[in-house]
N, C-alpha and C positions, 0 to 999 in steps of 0.2 A: 504494500500500500504506500503510495507516494504522499507527499505532504499535502497536495491539493485535495486528495481524497480524505485525508485526515481532517483538513479544515472543514470540509463538507460535513463530516461526522460531528465535529465539534459544534457546528452551527445547529445541526439537528438536535443535539442534546441540550443546547441552550433553549431551544424552542420546546420542542416536545416536553459485649466488649470483653473481650478477653484479650490475652496477649499472644503474640507470635512466639515461635520457638526461641529459646534464649539466645541461640547463636545465629538467628536469621539476619542476613545482611539486607540492605536496601539499595537497589541499583548496583551495588558493588562500587569499588573505588573509581573505576573507569567511567561508569555512568554518571556518578555525582560530579566528578571533575569535568566531564564534558558539559554538563549543565552550567557549572560555574564559569567555564571558559566562554561558552556561548553568551551568557548573561553579560560578560564584560564588553562584548561588542555593541551592546545596546544601552550602556550606561551613559548618562550625561557627564560632562566634564566635572561639574561641581560634585556630583555623586562619587565619581572616581576619587577625587581629592579627599573627600570626607571619609570614605571607606579606607583609603590608604593610610590616613592618619589614625583611624581607629584600630586598624589591624597591623600597624607598624610596617606597612609595605607588603604584607602577605597578600597573595592573590586569592580570588574567590575559588579558583580551582583547588588551591592548597587547603583552604579551610573547609571545603565542602564535605570532607569525610569526618570532620570533628564529631558530629553527632554519633557516629559509630565507634569512634576511638574511645570515647568516654564510657562506653557500655561495660568495659572491664573494671571500672572503678565504682565500687558500691556506693560511694558518696553521691553518685548521679542516678541512682536507681529511680528516683521520682520522675525522671524524664523518659523512662522507657516507653510508656504508653503513648507518648507524643508522636511516635513514628508511624502510626496507623489509625485507621478507623474500621471497625468491623460492622457491616450492615447487611441485613437480608436483601435479597434481590428486589423486593417489591416496595422498598421505602427509599426516600431521599434523606440527606443528612439532617435536614430540619426536623423531620418526623421520626428520626431514629432514636433508639434508646442510648443515652449518652453514658460513657464510661466515667464513673465518679473520680477516677484517678487522672482524668484528662485524656485528650486524643490529639490527633494530628491537626485538626482544624483549630481548636482553641489553643494548642501549643504555638501555632504560627501567630495567632493574635496576641498571645502573651509576649512573644519575642518582639513584636512590633511595638507593644506598649512600653517595654523597657527601653528600647532604642529611642523612643520619643520622649521619655521621661527626663526632664531637665535636671532632676535631682540624682539620677542614676550615675554611678561612677563610670569612668572609661572602661575599667575592667569588666563591669557588668554588661555594659553596652557591647563590648567586643565579644563576650561569651554568647550573648543572645543573638548577635549578628551571625556568628558562626553556626549556631543552631538553626537560625532562620534559613540560611543558605542550604543547609542539609534538608530541612523539613519541606521546603518548597520542592526540592527534588523528589522526596518521598511521595509527595502529593500527586505526582504524575506517573508513578509506577502502579499499574492497575491492581496488582495483588496487595497493595497497601490499603486499598479500599475494598477488601474482600470479605468473605463470609466468616462468621465467628466459629461455626462448627468445624471448619477445616483449617483454622488459624491462617487465613489468607492464602490458602493453597499449600501451606507447609505439609499438610497431611495427605496431599494428593501425590502419591509416589508414581514416578514415571522413569523411563530409561532414556538417558541422553547419550547417543552414540554408544549404546550398550553399557553405560555406567549409571548406577543408581543415583537419582536426584529427586527433586519434587518440583511441582509447577511454580511455586514461588521462586525458587532458585533459578529455574530456567529463564524467568523474566528478569530477575535481579542481575544475573551475571553470566549464565551459561551461554546465551546467545551472543552477548556482547564479547565475551572472552573468545568464543569460537571465531567471531568475525575478525579478530586479531588486528585491531586498529588501536592506536594510542588515543588518549582523550583529545590531544591536539589534532590528530588526524580526523577523528570523528567530528570535532567542532568545525574544522576548516572545510570539511566536505558536507556540511549541513546544506539542505536545499536552499536555493535562492528564492526569497519571497519579497513581495512588494511592501511598501510602507503601509498600504491599506490592509494587507493581510496581517501585518504585525499588530496594527491597532485592533483588528478584529479579534485576534488571539488574546490580546491583553484585556479584553472586556470582561466584566463580571467580578464576583467576589470570591473569597476563599471557599465559601460554601458552594458556589456555582461550580468552581473547578473540582471540588471533591465529588459533587454529583456527576459531573462529566466523566471523571476517572472511574467512578463506580459503574457507569454504563459500559465503559471499556472492559472493566473487570468481568461483567456478566458475559460479554463476548469471549473474553479470554478463557473463562471456565469451559466454554463450549468447544474449545479447540483441542481438548484432549480427553482421553478416557484413562482411568486408573490402570497403571501398568503398561501403558502404551509406549512403544519404542519411537523416539523422536530423533530426527536428524536433519539432513539437508532440506527435505521437503518442508519441515516445520519452519526452518530459518527463512526459506524462500517466501513462505506464506505470511510470516509474522514479524520479521526483522524490520520491515519498513515502518511498522507501527512503533517499534522500540525507538528507532531513530527519530521519528516524528515526535514522540513524547519527550525525548531528551531535548529536542529543539524547542518545543512549546514550553517545557519547564524552564529553560534558560531565558526565553523571551519574557515569560511572566515573572521570573525572579527579578529581571532588570526593571520591570514595571514597578514592582513592590519597592525595590531599593530606590528608584528615582523618586517615588512618592515620599519615602521616609526621609531622604536627605535633600529634599527640594529647598 
C-alpha cells in the first residue's frame, strides 16, 4: 500500500486495559528513530532551536527510544501503561473503558502539559519531551491500539521465516528489520507528499489519531491466523503500511512539537 492509499484510508477513518508482555518492544529502535528523523524535516526553525536547547543538542532520533530504555528501571514503572491502549473492536477511544493507571492517549497529554508548564524544571521538560517523542511513535503502531484479550497481538503466535514470533513483534520490528534499511535510509526514502497532504495528515486530535490507528489494528488482526507461516508475501502485502505509518507518525510528531514550542 503506497502513501496515497494510506491517506485515503486515513480520511475514511476521520469520517466514518491491561498490559502488554513485559518485554514487548514498540516499533523497535529503527522504527522510532525513523519517526524522529522524519519529524525533524518538518520542524520550524524556532522549534528546532528550543528543542536543541532543551535536549542539549541531542536529536529526536536519538531520544526516540528513551521510553523503552527506561523500562528496565523500576523507578519508571508508572509509565509502563502509557505505551498502549487496549480497546475492543466495536468502540472508539472516547467510549472505551479507561485504564486507571493511564494509557497512551493521556500519557501524551501529560507530556504536553509538563512541557508547557512554566514552573517545570528543564530536567522535567526534557524527560517528558523524550517520552512524548516515543509515545507519538507508539500511537501509530497498530498493535499498540489492540485488543486486551491478546495483549495487543502478543499472544497471537505466528512463524516469521520459520522462526517463532507473534503478531505484535512482526509489526514492531520483524518486518522493519527484514527490510534491512537504517533509520536514515528509511526516512530519506519516505514518499514525497505535497504541503496539502501534510496539512491533511496533521489534522485532528490525539484521540482522533488513536481511533484511526485502532481501525488499522482491526485490519491488521485480519491479516493472519494463529500459527501461520509468514514471509515474503506478508512483507509485500503489509510493509507499505508500516512505512506509511512511520511517515505519518513523524509528520504528526512535528505538528505537536511546532505547537508546543511556537
